[in-house]
C-alpha atoms as one frame of an Amber mdcrd trajectory, in Angstrom:
protein
 -24.161  57.493  -9.544 -20.735  58.930 -10.436 -17.969  57.123  -8.539 -20.435
  54.467  -7.417 -19.043  51.303  -5.791 -21.895  49.332  -7.335 -21.709  48.029
 -10.895 -24.123  46.037 -13.053 -22.547  42.690 -12.138 -21.933  41.595  -8.546
 -19.792  38.599  -9.521 -17.506  39.170 -12.488 -16.313  35.711 -13.477 -15.810
  32.154 -12.283 -12.436  33.500 -11.158 -14.062  36.124  -8.917 -13.378  33.818
  -5.984 -10.559  32.868  -3.631  -7.706  30.799  -5.009  -8.064  28.083  -2.384
 -11.473  27.178  -3.766  -9.835  26.297  -7.095  -6.901  24.468  -5.508  -9.271
  22.387  -3.381 -11.583  21.835  -6.355  -8.724  20.349  -8.351  -7.811  18.069
  -5.445 -11.454  16.983  -5.165 -11.608  16.218  -8.892  -8.536  13.993  -8.645
  -9.276  12.309  -5.311 -12.969  12.538  -4.348 -15.059  13.134  -7.479 -18.037
  11.136  -6.145 -18.192  12.612  -2.638 -21.470  14.270  -1.591 -21.562  17.156
   0.871 -23.944  19.579   2.559 -23.345  23.201   3.501 -25.349  25.689   5.559
 -25.328  29.478   5.781 -25.243  31.238   9.124 -25.409  34.954   9.913 -23.450
  35.252  13.146 -24.741  38.677  14.187 -28.443  37.853  13.828 -29.090  40.430
  11.113 -32.460  40.160   9.363 -31.667  39.227   5.770 -35.194  38.195   4.757
 -35.905  41.399   2.767 -33.175  40.449   0.299 -34.465  36.972  -0.546 -35.831
  37.716  -4.012 -32.795  39.747  -5.039 -30.492  36.980  -3.859 -32.450  34.399
  -5.850 -32.080  36.542  -8.964 -28.355  37.048  -8.418 -27.825  33.318  -7.889
 -29.550  32.675 -11.212 -27.023  35.035 -12.790 -24.202  32.892 -11.371 -25.327
  30.140 -13.715 -24.422  32.345 -16.684 -20.730  32.480 -15.731 -18.053  30.575
 -17.593 -14.323  30.868 -18.166 -13.224  33.382 -20.772 -10.224  32.803 -22.989
  -8.322  35.324 -20.861  -9.278  33.441 -17.688  -8.074  30.148 -19.117  -4.790
  31.631 -20.334  -4.135  33.062 -16.873  -4.800  29.723 -15.174  -2.578  27.884
 -17.634   0.365  29.907 -16.330  -0.198  28.763 -12.727   2.193  25.859 -12.225
  -0.061  23.627 -10.129  -3.130  23.861 -12.374  -3.372  20.584 -14.303  -4.681
  20.346 -17.895  -7.511  17.950 -16.989  -8.734  20.323 -14.276  -8.658  23.286
 -16.625 -10.692  21.310 -19.172 -13.211  20.476 -16.446 -13.358  24.074 -15.257
 -13.926  25.193 -18.836 -17.077  23.057 -18.875 -18.184  23.900 -15.319 -21.380
  25.878 -14.671 -23.083  26.729 -11.399 -26.222  24.592 -11.029 -29.066  25.755
  -8.774 -30.386  22.207  -8.402 -27.856  21.962  -5.566 -29.103  25.121  -3.785
 -31.981  25.636  -1.385 -32.729  29.238  -0.427 -35.723  30.553   1.472 -37.064
  31.559   4.879 -36.972  29.135   7.783 -37.699  29.969  11.447 -38.017  33.637
  10.413 -34.450  33.695   9.080 -32.838  33.510   5.663 -31.525  30.019   5.084
 -29.249  28.743   2.364 -28.281  25.103   2.009 -26.035  23.467  -0.547 -26.410
  19.752  -1.133 -24.774  17.720  -3.854 -21.447  16.510  -5.228 -18.540  18.285
  -3.560 -17.043  18.903  -6.983 -20.127  20.816  -8.106 -20.968  22.826  -4.971
 -17.451  23.801  -3.850 -17.374  27.059  -5.824 -20.664  28.403  -4.421 -19.298
  29.521  -1.032 -17.298  32.641  -1.869 -19.569  34.225  -4.524 -22.705  33.526
  -2.465 -21.221  35.290   0.569 -20.019  38.163  -1.613 -23.499  38.407  -3.147
 -25.192  38.559   0.250 -22.821  41.262   1.433 -23.209  43.445  -1.653 -26.991
  43.031  -1.937 -27.336  44.059   1.691 -24.952  47.006   1.304 -26.715  48.281
  -1.834 -29.924  48.425   0.187 -28.500  49.934   3.378 -25.761  52.215   2.043
 -26.683  53.522  -1.420 -24.961  56.844  -0.662 -21.464  55.344  -0.314 -18.955
  56.336  -2.990 -15.644  54.882  -4.089 -14.014  58.064  -2.807 -15.024  57.048
   0.716 -13.267  53.737   0.194 -10.176  55.543  -1.116 -10.182  57.937   1.821
 -10.391  55.056   4.291  -7.503  53.265   2.587  -5.320  56.372   2.433  -5.861
  56.891   6.164  -4.463  53.383   6.680  -1.478  54.189   4.473  -0.839  57.393
   6.439  -1.077  55.553   9.757   1.384  52.906   8.607   3.938  55.445   7.369
   3.638  57.394  10.634   4.027  54.354  12.878   6.388  51.961  11.076  10.101
  52.376  10.510  11.671  52.217   7.058  12.971  48.723   7.834   9.538  47.602
   8.994   7.903  48.932   5.833  10.433  46.984   3.782   9.697  43.736   5.598
   5.952  43.881   6.269   4.114  41.650   3.769   0.371  42.225   3.303  -2.142
  40.544   0.992  -5.809  41.183   0.206  -8.058  38.410   1.557 -11.279  40.418
   1.345 -13.545  38.794  -1.249 -16.259  37.092   0.769 -17.270  40.003   3.003
 -16.413  42.886   0.687 -18.620  45.946   0.620 -18.932  45.439  -3.134 -16.841
  44.227  -6.021 -16.187  47.845  -6.954 -14.656  48.570  -3.565 -12.444  45.483
  -3.594 -11.333  46.268  -7.138 -10.349  49.816  -6.160  -8.627  48.668  -2.968
  -6.504  46.120  -4.824  -5.623  48.669  -7.512  -4.428  51.170  -4.909  -2.605
  48.560  -2.867  -0.590  47.599  -5.917   0.085  51.198  -6.925   0.662  52.977
  -3.626   0.897  50.674  -0.587   3.847  51.874   1.521   4.854  48.350   2.634
   5.067  45.137   0.566   1.792  44.216  -1.130   2.329  40.596  -2.121  -0.942
  39.706  -3.860  -4.620  38.872  -3.484  -6.671  35.774  -2.816  -9.100  36.883
  -5.548  -8.095  35.143  -8.769  -9.988  37.527 -11.064  -8.307  40.589  -9.553
  -4.936  38.827  -9.638  -5.416  38.388 -13.390  -6.678  41.952 -13.886  -3.786
  43.587 -12.028  -1.021  41.096 -12.824  -0.659  39.978  -9.213   0.109  36.676
  -7.576  -3.062  34.802  -6.535  -2.656  33.515  -2.980  -4.188  30.621  -1.043
  -3.947  26.905  -0.409  -6.627  25.111   1.635  -9.631  25.948   3.817 -11.352
  24.233   6.737 -13.618  22.233   4.453 -10.638  20.180   3.227  -9.801  18.929
   6.709 -13.437  18.687   7.806 -14.414  16.448   4.880 -11.675  13.990   5.797
 -13.462  13.351   9.086 -15.740  11.147   6.979 -13.306  10.224   4.182 -10.463
   8.667   6.130 -10.275   5.184   7.672 -10.413   6.462  11.272 -11.492   9.781
  12.759  -8.251  10.064  14.736  -6.338   9.921  11.439  -8.495  12.478   9.585
  -6.065  15.400   9.795  -3.183  13.149   8.757  -5.238  11.889   5.806  -6.071
  15.461   4.747  -2.449  16.597   4.893  -1.162  13.459   3.184  -3.642  13.755
   0.315  -2.646  17.399  -0.157   1.038  16.472  -0.310   0.365  13.776  -2.897
  -1.727  16.177  -4.978   0.625  19.153  -4.998   4.059  17.576  -4.507   5.517
  20.444  -2.488   3.520  23.304  -3.997   0.813  25.189  -2.060   2.583  24.373
   1.177   0.748  26.445   3.796  -1.365  24.257   6.101  -4.433  25.485   7.999
  -4.189  24.540  11.661  -7.402  25.252  13.548 -10.013  22.805  12.269  -9.631
  20.810  15.503  -7.515  23.357  17.468  -3.828  24.122  17.112  -2.802  21.632
  19.811  -4.563  18.740  18.068  -3.060  19.820  14.757   0.495  19.876  16.094
   0.056  16.364  17.487  -0.389  15.222  13.866   2.080  17.645  12.283   5.160
  15.466  12.639   8.636  15.859  11.141   7.457  14.470   7.802   4.746  17.109
   7.354   6.785  19.878   8.986   9.501  19.402   6.370   7.093  19.072   3.438
   4.920  22.112   4.238   6.342  25.622   3.926   4.389  26.946   6.874   1.096
  27.384   8.691  -1.957  29.673   8.550  -3.607  31.192  11.621  -7.378  31.743
  11.553  -8.578  31.788  15.171  -7.473  32.274  18.759  -4.680  34.421  20.198
  -2.206  34.889  17.316   0.859  35.348  19.537   0.104  32.231  21.591  -0.470
  30.329  18.346   2.799  31.588  16.856   4.780  30.651  19.954   3.387  27.127
  19.745   4.377  26.903  16.080   7.921  28.152  16.728   8.368  25.778  19.673
   7.084  22.875  17.593   9.517  23.546  14.748  12.395  23.834  17.208  11.399
  20.591  18.920  11.548  18.877  15.535  15.002  20.315  14.843  13.740  22.712
  12.140  14.965  26.301  11.968  11.778  28.426  12.221  13.357  30.991   9.895
  12.954  28.465   7.073   9.173  28.520   7.586   6.362  31.069   7.224   3.349
  31.873   9.373   0.395  33.422   7.547  -2.078  35.381   9.696  -5.632  35.867
   8.435  -7.978  36.271  11.414  -9.702  39.654  11.687  -6.546  41.595  10.918
  -5.941  45.276  10.401  -2.641  47.070   9.844  -1.996  47.897  13.544  -2.438
  44.224  14.517  -0.286  43.103  11.602   2.493  45.547  12.491   2.424  44.462
  16.135   2.664  40.782  15.175   5.479  41.589  12.757   7.410  43.280  15.573
   6.833  40.433  18.010   7.925  37.703  15.567  10.488  39.448  13.382  13.759
  37.520  13.220  12.191  34.438  14.796  10.053  33.150  11.924   8.876  34.540
   8.577   5.409  36.127   8.645   2.817  37.347   6.160  -0.598  38.910   6.680
  -3.850  38.398   4.792  -6.233  41.253   5.584  -9.874  40.905   4.596 -12.810
  42.939   5.861 -10.641  45.761   7.194  -9.505  46.462   3.636 -12.633  45.773
   1.587 -15.485  46.721   3.949 -14.125  49.382   6.291 -16.091  52.514   5.485
 -17.542  55.172   7.770 -21.024  54.223   8.933 -20.880  50.685   7.511 -21.080
  47.672   9.786 -19.492  44.671   8.019 -21.426  41.421   8.023 -20.437  38.450
  10.145 -21.481  35.368   8.209 -20.253  31.967   7.122 -21.256  29.217   4.721
 -19.753  26.016   6.114 -19.766  22.325   5.319 -22.004  20.411   7.724 -21.840
  16.858   6.387 -19.836  14.657   4.053 -21.249  11.485   2.507 -24.296  11.823
   4.746 -22.361  11.970   8.038 -21.622  15.061  10.162 -18.389  17.023  10.087
 -17.276  19.738  12.479 -14.848  22.555  13.033 -13.577  22.933  16.617 -11.857
  26.277  16.461  -9.289  27.866  18.763 -12.015  30.470  19.271 -15.210  29.099
  20.820 -17.529  31.334  18.769 -16.178  29.863  15.532 -16.909  26.238  16.435
 -19.566  24.927  14.062 -21.518  21.695  13.693 -25.226  20.933  13.639 -24.721
  17.644  15.539 -23.610  18.233  19.150 -23.038  14.513  19.650 -20.483  14.454
  16.859 -18.725  17.515  18.315 -18.533  15.742  21.668 -17.147  12.612  20.011
 -14.612  14.641  18.030 -13.466  16.370  21.213 -13.105  13.005  22.938 -11.127
  11.425  20.111  -8.708  14.349  19.825  -8.632  15.031  23.580  -9.887  18.588
  23.147 -11.488  20.096  26.218
C-alpha cells in the first residue's frame, strides 16, 4: 500500500528500544551479571490476543537475527555514559528464545521471560511493540501514514491556538512512544515531524534507533524493574530503594540523574530520598497518580531539604497528551523545571484505533517475588499477594 505505516520489519535494530533498557543493562552487567529474573505479560483491557500467537512467534524468531551495526556502535560510542566493556558485550549480544515462553493459558495469550537478567532485559520493549503492531496490522490494515500526519498536525494546531509565545518557548516535549506504538512506521514519521515542525521545544526521543536516525538526544534513565529487583538484591527489604538509588549513583557518577519515584508510592520514595540523593539526582520522574499532587510533594520535599526546586527537574510520563502537558506547565512554571514524555498519544492516536493497554513486568528476582505498589491502584502488580501485603507493611503503605 502507498503511504502504508507497515514495513517489512517490525523491529529495526537492537537500538529500536528505549534508552533506559540500555542504561539498566549496563548497570546489570557491572553489578548483577548472575542475577536471574522472571517477567510476565499482561493485557490490562482483556483483549483477545490469541489469534496472533503464530505471527508473534515468527516475529520473536526474527528478533534473534538482530545485532548492532557499525553505525549503531558508532552512535553509542558518542554517548558519554556508555562504557567500552558494555559496548563490546552489546556487540556480541543476541536475543535468545530459550528464555521465552509464549502460548495460550487459561484462554489468554501468555508470555513469560525467565533467565539471566542480563539476557532477558532487552525483550520487554520490542515484544510489546511487536504485539501492538501485529494486532494493528490485523485490525486496521486501511490506516495510512497520512492519517498519522493529520492527527499530529491537529495537535500542532491546537497547541499554537492555545499556548502563548512564551509558553511555546518553554514547553519541553519528548517522544516516549515505542512500546505501544501503532507501528514503527508511525513512530518514525511522528519523530521526523516533531523534529521538523513541532511548535514548542522537541527535546528528543526515548527510542535509541530513531535518535540515531534523526540526530536527536536519546532520553531515559531507569524503569521500575531496577527498583523492584533490589527488593531481593539488597540486605533488607526496607533498604531496597536506598540500595537501588545508591547502586545507580555509583554506576553513573552523576549522569542519568532522573529517579523514578512510584515503585512503592511517592511517599515511601521520599522517605528514602534524603539530602544525599536529592543533591546527587537532577530530578524525578512521574509515572502514576495525580501529577499535581505528586509535583507539590516533590517541591515541598526539596524545600524541606533546603534545595531550590528551580535547580531540579520533574519529568512527567503518565498518559500524557499536549493539553495535560500544557496545563501542568502552567501550574508549575517558575516553581520547578518540567519536561514531558508523551507516548501513546503521539504514536498511536489515530481515528478509529483503540490503543492497547499492556505491560510486561518483572515478577521475581533470584526466585523470590518482587512487586510494584503504584500511586495508582490499577498499576499495582505482583503475582504474590502475601509479598504485596508484606511490602506494604514494611514501607507503611496503606
